[in-house]
A tleap script that builds the chain and sets N, CA, C and O, in Angstrom:
source leaprc.protein.ff14SB
mol = sequence {
  NMET LYS GLU SER LEU HIE LEU ASN VAL GLU
  LEU ALA SER PRO ALA ASP PHE ILE PRO GLU
  LEU PRO GLY TRP GLN GLU ARG SER LEU PHE
  ILE ALA LYS GLU ARG LYS LEU SER PHE PHE
  HIE TYR ASP PHE TYR SER GLN ALA LEU SER
  LYS VAL GLN ARG ALA HIE SER LYS ASP VAL
  ASP ASP VAL GLN GLN MET LEU ARG ARG GLU
  LEU ILE GLU PRO LYS ARG ALA LEU GLU LEU
  PHE GLY ILE ILE GLU ALA GLU LEU TYR ARG
  PHE PRO ALA ILE ASP PRO PRO SER PHE LYS
  VAL ARG VAL GLU ALA THR PHE ALA SER CYS
  LYS CSER
}
set mol.1.N position { -7.902 17.728 -16.865 }
set mol.1.CA position { -8.661 17.173 -17.961 }
set mol.1.C position { -10.088 16.838 -17.516 }
set mol.1.O position { -11.039 17.093 -18.255 }
set mol.2.N position { -10.247 16.266 -16.306 }
set mol.2.CA position { -11.588 15.887 -15.873 }
set mol.2.C position { -12.514 17.092 -15.769 }
set mol.2.O position { -13.714 16.971 -16.012 }
set mol.3.N position { -11.964 18.266 -15.406 }
set mol.3.CA position { -12.787 19.468 -15.323 }
set mol.3.C position { -13.261 19.905 -16.706 }
set mol.3.O position { -14.426 20.263 -16.881 }
set mol.4.N position { -12.361 19.875 -17.689 }
set mol.4.CA position { -12.739 20.314 -19.033 }
set mol.4.C position { -13.749 19.373 -19.678 }
set mol.4.O position { -14.543 19.794 -20.520 }
set mol.5.N position { -13.724 18.100 -19.286 }
set mol.5.CA position { -14.678 17.131 -19.832 }
set mol.5.C position { -15.924 16.993 -18.958 }
set mol.5.O position { -16.849 16.255 -19.298 }
set mol.6.N position { -15.943 17.708 -17.829 }
set mol.6.CA position { -17.065 17.644 -16.886 }
set mol.6.C position { -17.334 16.208 -16.439 }
set mol.6.O position { -18.474 15.744 -16.429 }
set mol.7.N position { -16.245 15.515 -16.067 }
set mol.7.CA position { -16.339 14.135 -15.605 }
set mol.7.C position { -16.010 14.046 -14.125 }
set mol.7.O position { -15.180 14.793 -13.607 }
set mol.8.N position { -16.676 13.121 -13.460 }
set mol.8.CA position { -16.321 12.798 -12.084 }
set mol.8.C position { -15.345 11.629 -12.156 }
set mol.8.O position { -15.731 10.516 -12.513 }
set mol.9.N position { -14.102 11.875 -11.824 }
set mol.9.CA position { -13.074 10.849 -11.915 }
set mol.9.C position { -12.563 10.543 -10.517 }
set mol.9.O position { -12.061 11.423 -9.818 }
set mol.10.N position { -12.696 9.289 -10.122 }
set mol.10.CA position { -12.195 8.826 -8.831 }
set mol.10.C position { -10.770 8.350 -9.044 }
set mol.10.O position { -10.531 7.406 -9.798 }
set mol.11.N position { -9.822 9.000 -8.383 }
set mol.11.CA position { -8.418 8.645 -8.555 }
set mol.11.C position { -8.010 7.587 -7.539 }
set mol.11.O position { -7.013 7.730 -6.830 }
set mol.12.N position { -8.789 6.541 -7.488 }
set mol.12.CA position { -8.514 5.403 -6.613 }
set mol.12.C position { -9.097 4.171 -7.286 }
set mol.12.O position { -10.005 4.265 -8.112 }
set mol.13.N position { -8.568 3.035 -6.923 }
set mol.13.CA position { -9.108 1.789 -7.462 }
set mol.13.C position { -9.406 0.854 -6.302 }
set mol.13.O position { -8.895 1.056 -5.201 }
set mol.14.N position { -10.221 -0.159 -6.530 }
set mol.14.CA position { -10.489 -1.119 -5.464 }
set mol.14.C position { -9.212 -1.716 -4.866 }
set mol.14.O position { -9.181 -2.050 -3.681 }
set mol.15.N position { -8.165 -1.851 -5.673 }
set mol.15.CA position { -6.904 -2.418 -5.180 }
set mol.15.C position { -6.219 -1.512 -4.155 }
set mol.15.O position { -5.257 -1.929 -3.509 }
set mol.16.N position { -6.701 -0.287 -4.002 }
set mol.16.CA position { -6.194 0.584 -2.939 }
set mol.16.C position { -6.806 0.218 -1.585 }
set mol.16.O position { -6.310 0.642 -0.541 }
set mol.17.N position { -7.879 -0.569 -1.607 }
set mol.17.CA position { -8.641 -0.847 -0.388 }
set mol.17.C position { -8.734 -2.318 -0.019 }
set mol.17.O position { -8.897 -2.659 1.153 }
set mol.18.N position { -8.630 -3.193 -1.017 }
set mol.18.CA position { -8.637 -4.639 -0.783 }
set mol.18.C position { -7.534 -5.246 -1.648 }
set mol.18.O position { -7.083 -4.605 -2.597 }
set mol.19.N position { -7.088 -6.474 -1.341 }
set mol.19.CA position { -6.076 -7.094 -2.198 }
set mol.19.C position { -6.568 -7.209 -3.646 }
set mol.19.O position { -7.754 -7.416 -3.903 }
set mol.20.N position { -5.638 -7.071 -4.566 }
set mol.20.CA position { -5.954 -7.173 -5.989 }
set mol.20.C position { -6.477 -8.574 -6.296 }
set mol.20.O position { -5.890 -9.569 -5.870 }
set mol.21.N position { -7.572 -8.645 -7.031 }
set mol.21.CA position { -8.132 -9.943 -7.394 }
set mol.21.C position { -7.399 -10.505 -8.602 }
set mol.21.O position { -7.133 -9.776 -9.557 }
set mol.22.N position { -7.068 -11.790 -8.573 }
set mol.22.CA position { -6.415 -12.373 -9.742 }
set mol.22.C position { -7.344 -12.309 -10.958 }
set mol.22.O position { -8.544 -12.563 -10.852 }
set mol.23.N position { -6.770 -11.969 -12.104 }
set mol.23.CA position { -7.534 -11.923 -13.345 }
set mol.23.C position { -8.365 -10.671 -13.544 }
set mol.23.O position { -9.206 -10.622 -14.442 }
set mol.24.N position { -8.139 -9.647 -12.711 }
set mol.24.CA position { -8.978 -8.444 -12.826 }
set mol.24.C position { -8.852 -7.783 -14.191 }
set mol.24.O position { -9.825 -7.232 -14.705 }
set mol.25.N position { -7.646 -7.833 -14.790 }
set mol.25.CA position { -7.468 -7.176 -16.091 }
set mol.25.C position { -8.358 -7.819 -17.153 }
set mol.25.O position { -8.984 -7.125 -17.954 }
set mol.26.N position { -8.405 -9.141 -17.152 }
set mol.26.CA position { -9.203 -9.850 -18.155 }
set mol.26.C position { -10.700 -9.627 -17.961 }
set mol.26.O position { -11.473 -9.699 -18.917 }
set mol.27.N position { -11.103 -9.359 -16.735 }
set mol.27.CA position { -12.528 -9.139 -16.457 }
set mol.27.C position { -12.942 -7.675 -16.599 }
set mol.27.O position { -14.127 -7.365 -16.476 }
set mol.28.N position { -12.014 -6.783 -16.850 }
set mol.28.CA position { -12.349 -5.364 -17.022 }
set mol.28.C position { -13.017 -5.179 -18.379 }
set mol.28.O position { -12.433 -5.480 -19.420 }
set mol.29.N position { -14.235 -4.684 -18.350 }
set mol.29.CA position { -15.084 -4.617 -19.536 }
set mol.29.C position { -14.782 -3.378 -20.379 }
set mol.29.O position { -14.777 -2.256 -19.874 }
set mol.30.N position { -14.531 -3.598 -21.665 }
set mol.30.CA position { -14.243 -2.517 -22.608 }
set mol.30.C position { -15.471 -1.629 -22.763 }
set mol.30.O position { -16.595 -2.117 -22.884 }
set mol.31.N position { -15.241 -0.317 -22.759 }
set mol.31.CA position { -16.323 0.655 -22.952 }
set mol.31.C position { -16.222 1.283 -24.341 }
set mol.31.O position { -17.155 1.188 -25.138 }
set mol.32.N position { -15.092 1.923 -24.627 }
set mol.32.CA position { -14.937 2.637 -25.893 }
set mol.32.C position { -13.469 2.977 -26.118 }
set mol.32.O position { -12.642 2.898 -25.210 }
set mol.33.N position { -13.177 3.356 -27.349 }
set mol.33.CA position { -11.833 3.824 -27.683 }
set mol.33.C position { -11.970 5.164 -28.390 }
set mol.33.O position { -12.740 5.300 -29.341 }
set mol.34.N position { -11.221 6.144 -27.921 }
set mol.34.CA position { -11.162 7.472 -28.531 }
set mol.34.C position { -9.715 7.719 -28.929 }
set mol.34.O position { -8.849 7.919 -28.078 }
set mol.35.N position { -9.470 7.702 -30.217 }
set mol.35.CA position { -8.108 7.820 -30.740 }
set mol.35.C position { -7.242 6.723 -30.139 }
set mol.35.O position { -7.499 5.540 -30.365 }
set mol.36.N position { -6.221 7.098 -29.380 }
set mol.36.CA position { -5.327 6.087 -28.808 }
set mol.36.C position { -5.679 5.714 -27.371 }
set mol.36.O position { -4.965 4.942 -26.732 }
set mol.37.N position { -6.774 6.261 -26.871 }
set mol.37.CA position { -7.154 6.042 -25.479 }
set mol.37.C position { -8.333 5.077 -25.387 }
set mol.37.O position { -9.387 5.315 -25.976 }
set mol.38.N position { -8.146 3.990 -24.646 }
set mol.38.CA position { -9.213 3.011 -24.434 }
set mol.38.C position { -9.784 3.166 -23.033 }
set mol.38.O position { -9.061 3.468 -22.083 }
set mol.39.N position { -11.086 2.956 -22.917 }
set mol.39.CA position { -11.790 3.078 -21.643 }
set mol.39.C position { -12.373 1.725 -21.257 }
set mol.39.O position { -12.965 1.031 -22.083 }
set mol.40.N position { -12.197 1.365 -19.999 }
set mol.40.CA position { -12.691 0.094 -19.481 }
set mol.40.C position { -13.390 0.318 -18.144 }
set mol.40.O position { -13.026 1.213 -17.382 }
set mol.41.N position { -14.399 -0.508 -17.871 }
set mol.41.CA position { -14.932 -0.603 -16.513 }
set mol.41.C position { -13.926 -1.433 -15.733 }
set mol.41.O position { -13.509 -2.494 -16.197 }
set mol.42.N position { -13.533 -0.970 -14.564 }
set mol.42.CA position { -12.668 -1.782 -13.707 }
set mol.42.C position { -13.465 -3.034 -13.324 }
set mol.42.O position { -14.678 -2.970 -13.123 }
set mol.43.N position { -12.789 -4.137 -13.229 }
set mol.43.CA position { -13.386 -5.428 -12.883 }
set mol.43.C position { -14.538 -5.280 -11.885 }
set mol.43.O position { -14.358 -4.750 -10.789 }
set mol.44.N position { -15.716 -5.752 -12.278 }
set mol.44.CA position { -16.897 -5.609 -11.427 }
set mol.44.C position { -16.770 -6.382 -10.115 }
set mol.44.O position { -17.307 -5.949 -9.096 }
set mol.45.N position { -16.072 -7.512 -10.122 }
set mol.45.CA position { -15.890 -8.267 -8.870 }
set mol.45.C position { -15.032 -7.473 -7.890 }
set mol.45.O position { -15.318 -7.442 -6.693 }
set mol.46.N position { -13.989 -6.836 -8.394 }
set mol.46.CA position { -13.148 -6.000 -7.532 }
set mol.46.C position { -13.960 -4.841 -6.969 }
set mol.46.O position { -13.867 -4.519 -5.785 }
set mol.47.N position { -14.754 -4.221 -7.832 }
set mol.47.CA position { -15.607 -3.124 -7.370 }
set mol.47.C position { -16.584 -3.606 -6.306 }
set mol.47.O position { -16.751 -2.966 -5.267 }
set mol.48.N position { -17.227 -4.736 -6.573 }
set mol.48.CA position { -18.245 -5.240 -5.652 }
set mol.48.C position { -17.651 -5.575 -4.290 }
set mol.48.O position { -18.196 -5.175 -3.262 }
set mol.49.N position { -16.537 -6.307 -4.273 }
set mol.49.CA position { -15.940 -6.672 -2.988 }
set mol.49.C position { -15.448 -5.438 -2.237 }
set mol.49.O position { -15.571 -5.365 -1.014 }
set mol.50.N position { -14.899 -4.485 -2.952 }
set mol.50.CA position { -14.462 -3.246 -2.320 }
set mol.50.C position { -15.651 -2.495 -1.720 }
set mol.50.O position { -15.552 -1.939 -0.626 }
set mol.51.N position { -16.761 -2.481 -2.431 }
set mol.51.CA position { -17.961 -1.809 -1.944 }
set mol.51.C position { -18.563 -2.540 -0.742 }
set mol.51.O position { -19.052 -1.902 0.190 }
set mol.52.N position { -18.530 -3.865 -0.763 }
set mol.52.CA position { -19.011 -4.635 0.390 }
set mol.52.C position { -18.145 -4.329 1.603 }
set mol.52.O position { -18.654 -4.193 2.716 }
set mol.53.N position { -16.852 -4.223 1.392 }
set mol.53.CA position { -15.945 -3.922 2.501 }
set mol.53.C position { -16.246 -2.539 3.083 }
set mol.53.O position { -16.270 -2.366 4.302 }
set mol.54.N position { -16.473 -1.569 2.217 }
set mol.54.CA position { -16.722 -0.200 2.671 }
set mol.54.C position { -18.086 -0.080 3.348 }
set mol.54.O position { -18.232 0.620 4.350 }
set mol.55.N position { -19.072 -0.763 2.794 }
set mol.55.CA position { -20.411 -0.899 3.395 }
set mol.55.C position { -21.211 0.398 3.523 }
set mol.55.O position { -22.088 0.486 4.382 }
set mol.56.N position { -20.933 1.399 2.697 }
set mol.56.CA position { -21.788 2.589 2.672 }
set mol.56.C position { -23.114 2.219 2.005 }
set mol.56.O position { -23.152 1.298 1.189 }
set mol.57.N position { -24.176 2.908 2.329 }
set mol.57.CA position { -25.487 2.549 1.774 }
set mol.57.C position { -25.493 2.612 0.247 }
set mol.57.O position { -26.095 1.752 -0.396 }
set mol.58.N position { -24.842 3.605 -0.341 }
set mol.58.CA position { -24.757 3.703 -1.808 }
set mol.58.C position { -23.989 2.511 -2.373 }
set mol.58.O position { -24.350 1.982 -3.424 }
set mol.59.N position { -22.934 2.088 -1.681 }
set mol.59.CA position { -22.160 0.930 -2.128 }
set mol.59.C position { -22.997 -0.344 -2.097 }
set mol.59.O position { -22.933 -1.157 -3.019 }
set mol.60.N position { -23.777 -0.514 -1.040 }
set mol.60.CA position { -24.649 -1.689 -0.929 }
set mol.60.C position { -25.636 -1.701 -2.091 }
set mol.60.O position { -25.869 -2.745 -2.700 }
set mol.61.N position { -26.215 -0.547 -2.399 }
set mol.61.CA position { -27.130 -0.440 -3.541 }
set mol.61.C position { -26.421 -0.768 -4.849 }
set mol.61.O position { -26.980 -1.462 -5.698 }
set mol.62.N position { -25.201 -0.277 -5.019 }
set mol.62.CA position { -24.434 -0.555 -6.238 }
set mol.62.C position { -24.220 -2.054 -6.423 }
set mol.62.O position { -24.381 -2.576 -7.526 }
set mol.63.N position { -23.858 -2.743 -5.349 }
set mol.63.CA position { -23.615 -4.190 -5.434 }
set mol.63.C position { -24.911 -4.918 -5.780 }
set mol.63.O position { -24.898 -5.852 -6.581 }
set mol.64.N position { -26.018 -4.506 -5.191 }
set mol.64.CA position { -27.305 -5.132 -5.513 }
set mol.64.C position { -27.648 -4.934 -6.991 }
set mol.64.O position { -28.181 -5.840 -7.632 }
set mol.65.N position { -27.344 -3.756 -7.528 }
set mol.65.CA position { -27.571 -3.510 -8.955 }
set mol.65.C position { -26.675 -4.394 -9.826 }
set mol.65.O position { -27.117 -4.907 -10.854 }
set mol.66.N position { -25.419 -4.572 -9.415 }
set mol.66.CA position { -24.516 -5.459 -10.166 }
set mol.66.C position { -25.076 -6.875 -10.197 }
set mol.66.O position { -25.018 -7.547 -11.226 }
set mol.67.N position { -25.617 -7.324 -9.075 }
set mol.67.CA position { -26.215 -8.659 -9.015 }
set mol.67.C position { -27.460 -8.732 -9.896 }
set mol.67.O position { -27.616 -9.680 -10.666 }
set mol.68.N position { -28.340 -7.751 -9.794 }
set mol.68.CA position { -29.575 -7.740 -10.592 }
set mol.68.C position { -29.279 -7.726 -12.090 }
set mol.68.O position { -29.958 -8.385 -12.876 }
set mol.69.N position { -28.268 -6.975 -12.466 }
set mol.69.CA position { -27.916 -6.859 -13.889 }
set mol.69.C position { -27.022 -8.001 -14.364 }
set mol.69.O position { -26.609 -8.038 -15.523 }
set mol.70.N position { -26.730 -8.929 -13.457 }
set mol.70.CA position { -25.896 -10.099 -13.746 }
set mol.70.C position { -24.504 -9.712 -14.238 }
set mol.70.O position { -23.921 -10.385 -15.089 }
set mol.71.N position { -23.983 -8.615 -13.686 }
set mol.71.CA position { -22.609 -8.211 -13.983 }
set mol.71.C position { -21.625 -9.033 -13.163 }
set mol.71.O position { -20.456 -9.167 -13.526 }
set mol.72.N position { -22.110 -9.582 -12.057 }
set mol.72.CA position { -21.313 -10.466 -11.203 }
set mol.72.C position { -22.171 -11.660 -10.809 }
set mol.72.O position { -23.397 -11.575 -10.749 }
set mol.73.N position { -21.491 -12.782 -10.541 }
set mol.73.CA position { -22.166 -13.991 -10.072 }
set mol.73.C position { -21.802 -14.191 -8.602 }
set mol.73.O position { -20.623 -14.147 -8.250 }
set mol.74.N position { -22.787 -14.408 -7.745 }
set mol.74.CA position { -22.507 -14.561 -6.316 }
set mol.74.C position { -21.467 -15.641 -6.005 }
set mol.74.O position { -20.566 -15.429 -5.193 }
set mol.75.N position { -21.595 -16.779 -6.647 }
set mol.75.CA position { -20.662 -17.883 -6.378 }
set mol.75.C position { -19.227 -17.471 -6.689 }
set mol.75.O position { -18.315 -17.767 -5.917 }
set mol.76.N position { -19.026 -16.797 -7.802 }
set mol.76.CA position { -17.675 -16.364 -8.192 }
set mol.76.C position { -17.163 -15.285 -7.240 }
set mol.76.O position { -15.976 -15.271 -6.914 }
set mol.77.N position { -18.023 -14.393 -6.796 }
set mol.77.CA position { -17.610 -13.365 -5.831 }
set mol.77.C position { -17.109 -14.019 -4.547 }
set mol.77.O position { -16.099 -13.594 -3.986 }
set mol.78.N position { -17.809 -15.048 -4.081 }
set mol.78.CA position { -17.374 -15.774 -2.884 }
set mol.78.C position { -16.038 -16.472 -3.116 }
set mol.78.O position { -15.172 -16.474 -2.241 }
set mol.79.N position { -15.872 -17.065 -4.299 }
set mol.79.CA position { -14.603 -17.731 -4.626 }
set mol.79.C position { -13.450 -16.733 -4.626 }
set mol.79.O position { -12.389 -17.006 -4.065 }
set mol.80.N position { -13.655 -15.592 -5.247 }
set mol.80.CA position { -12.596 -14.583 -5.313 }
set mol.80.C position { -12.274 -14.029 -3.932 }
set mol.80.O position { -11.110 -13.768 -3.626 }
set mol.81.N position { -13.289 -13.847 -3.098 }
set mol.81.CA position { -13.014 -13.423 -1.729 }
set mol.81.C position { -12.145 -14.469 -1.031 }
set mol.81.O position { -11.197 -14.119 -0.329 }
set mol.82.N position { -12.464 -15.743 -1.221 }
set mol.82.CA position { -11.672 -16.811 -0.611 }
set mol.82.C position { -10.213 -16.764 -1.026 }
set mol.82.O position { -9.328 -17.089 -0.234 }
set mol.83.N position { -9.960 -16.364 -2.258 }
set mol.83.CA position { -8.583 -16.276 -2.761 }
set mol.83.C position { -7.815 -15.147 -2.073 }
set mol.83.O position { -6.632 -15.303 -1.771 }
set mol.84.N position { -8.466 -14.028 -1.825 }
set mol.84.CA position { -7.756 -12.878 -1.232 }
set mol.84.C position { -7.819 -12.839 0.289 }
set mol.84.O position { -7.120 -12.042 0.915 }
set mol.85.N position { -8.639 -13.679 0.886 }
set mol.85.CA position { -8.866 -13.597 2.336 }
set mol.85.C position { -7.569 -13.653 3.143 }
set mol.85.O position { -7.419 -12.921 4.122 }
set mol.86.N position { -6.637 -14.510 2.744 }
set mol.86.CA position { -5.378 -14.643 3.490 }
set mol.86.C position { -4.494 -13.403 3.382 }
set mol.86.O position { -3.567 -13.240 4.175 }
set mol.87.N position { -4.764 -12.530 2.420 }
set mol.87.CA position { -3.957 -11.323 2.226 }
set mol.87.C position { -4.541 -10.084 2.919 }
set mol.87.O position { -3.946 -9.008 2.859 }
set mol.88.N position { -5.670 -10.224 3.557 }
set mol.88.CA position { -6.340 -9.068 4.164 }
set mol.88.C position { -5.520 -8.416 5.266 }
set mol.88.O position { -5.717 -7.239 5.565 }
set mol.89.N position { -4.607 -9.157 5.872 }
set mol.89.CA position { -3.776 -8.599 6.947 }
set mol.89.C position { -2.954 -7.404 6.458 }
set mol.89.O position { -2.547 -6.569 7.266 }
set mol.90.N position { -2.705 -7.312 5.148 }
set mol.90.CA position { -1.918 -6.207 4.589 }
set mol.90.C position { -2.697 -4.889 4.552 }
set mol.90.O position { -2.139 -3.842 4.224 }
set mol.91.N position { -3.966 -4.946 4.883 }
set mol.91.CA position { -4.835 -3.766 4.844 }
set mol.91.C position { -5.355 -3.510 6.256 }
set mol.91.O position { -6.409 -4.024 6.630 }
set mol.92.N position { -4.621 -2.717 7.045 }
set mol.92.CA position { -4.964 -2.523 8.458 }
set mol.92.C position { -6.359 -1.948 8.707 }
set mol.92.O position { -6.918 -2.147 9.786 }
set mol.93.N position { -6.919 -1.253 7.749 }
set mol.93.CA position { -8.257 -0.673 7.936 }
set mol.93.C position { -9.358 -1.730 7.863 }
set mol.93.O position { -10.503 -1.462 8.228 }
set mol.94.N position { -9.014 -2.931 7.393 }
set mol.94.CA position { -10.009 -3.992 7.240 }
set mol.94.C position { -10.000 -4.895 8.470 }
set mol.94.O position { -8.945 -5.331 8.930 }
set mol.95.N position { -11.180 -5.163 8.987 }
set mol.95.CA position { -11.345 -6.192 10.009 }
set mol.95.C position { -11.789 -7.458 9.270 }
set mol.95.O position { -12.960 -7.580 8.911 }
set mol.96.N position { -10.858 -8.411 9.035 }
set mol.96.CA position { -11.185 -9.578 8.209 }
set mol.96.C position { -12.448 -10.338 8.626 }
set mol.96.O position { -13.245 -10.680 7.753 }
set mol.97.N position { -12.672 -10.620 9.915 }
set mol.97.CA position { -13.905 -11.344 10.260 }
set mol.97.C position { -15.183 -10.575 9.892 }
set mol.97.O position { -16.144 -11.170 9.405 }
set mol.98.N position { -15.193 -9.268 10.120 }
set mol.98.CA position { -16.375 -8.463 9.768 }
set mol.98.C position { -16.584 -8.419 8.261 }
set mol.98.O position { -17.712 -8.508 7.777 }
set mol.99.N position { -15.485 -8.280 7.525 }
set mol.99.CA position { -15.565 -8.255 6.063 }
set mol.99.C position { -16.128 -9.580 5.560 }
set mol.99.O position { -17.000 -9.596 4.692 }
set mol.100.N position { -15.635 -10.684 6.099 }
set mol.100.CA position { -16.117 -12.005 5.672 }
set mol.100.C position { -17.614 -12.148 5.935 }
set mol.100.O position { -18.344 -12.667 5.089 }
set mol.101.N position { -18.072 -11.698 7.087 }
set mol.101.CA position { -19.502 -11.764 7.414 }
set mol.101.C position { -20.311 -10.974 6.388 }
set mol.101.O position { -21.346 -11.447 5.920 }
set mol.102.N position { -19.847 -9.773 6.033 }
set mol.102.CA position { -20.568 -8.949 5.043 }
set mol.102.C position { -20.567 -9.607 3.667 }
set mol.102.O position { -21.581 -9.591 2.969 }
set mol.103.N position { -19.434 -10.184 3.274 }
set mol.103.CA position { -19.352 -10.862 1.970 }
set mol.103.C position { -20.330 -12.034 1.936 }
set mol.103.O position { -21.089 -12.189 0.979 }
set mol.104.N position { -20.307 -12.849 2.975 }
set mol.104.CA position { -21.206 -14.006 3.004 }
set mol.104.C position { -22.666 -13.576 3.049 }
set mol.104.O position { -23.508 -14.186 2.390 }
set mol.105.N position { -22.977 -12.545 3.806 }
set mol.105.CA position { -24.357 -12.057 3.873 }
set mol.105.C position { -24.820 -11.523 2.521 }
set mol.105.O position { -25.987 -11.668 2.157 }
set mol.106.N position { -23.914 -10.912 1.790 }
set mol.106.CA position { -24.258 -10.334 0.490 }
set mol.106.C position { -24.426 -11.399 -0.583 }
set mol.106.O position { -25.360 -11.332 -1.382 }
set mol.107.N position { -23.528 -12.383 -0.608 }
set mol.107.CA position { -23.486 -13.311 -1.742 }
set mol.107.C position { -23.972 -14.727 -1.452 }
set mol.107.O position { -24.445 -15.397 -2.370 }
set mol.108.N position { -23.877 -15.204 -0.229 }
set mol.108.CA position { -24.213 -16.604 0.046 }
set mol.108.C position { -25.699 -16.893 -0.136 }
set mol.108.O position { -26.070 -17.984 -0.569 }
set mol.109.N position { -26.537 -15.937 0.188 }
set mol.109.CA position { -27.978 -16.177 0.096 }
set mol.109.C position { -28.485 -16.220 -1.341 }
set mol.109.O position { -29.602 -16.671 -1.592 }
set mol.110.N position { -27.677 -15.756 -2.280 }
set mol.110.CA position { -28.132 -15.731 -3.681 }
set mol.110.C position { -27.173 -16.478 -4.588 }
set mol.110.O position { -27.050 -16.140 -5.765 }
set mol.111.N position { -26.483 -17.497 -4.057 }
set mol.111.CA position { -25.523 -18.268 -4.863 }
set mol.111.C position { -26.197 -18.835 -6.096 }
set mol.111.O position { -27.337 -19.299 -6.061 }
set mol.112.N position { -25.441 -18.779 -7.200 }
set mol.112.CA position { -25.952 -19.376 -8.438 }
set mol.112.C position { -24.996 -20.423 -8.921 }
set mol.112.O position { -25.236 -21.051 -9.952 }
savepdb mol mol.pdb
quit
């Protein structure tokens, strides 16, 4: 289907890379509905924390854009990271201390 619609579809979610954030469903922003199919942006906080963890240059730019556009609040991003921090051991690819440093560097300096 993605080929016929000429869409780039990523068959992964942030929850594949970091622990699922509580309340992500409620924070997923509605985009549109086509017949019986509804489209949503996946929770921006989940996206942002996943991108901070991955730390690719494009991801860093994406998170900065989310902050500039006020799609996420730094204080809330830090709070949500605090909630999932104890679960990071379930993700062997993550080095929790390094991830925490990146999260704090990204969000602590611009707390609102």
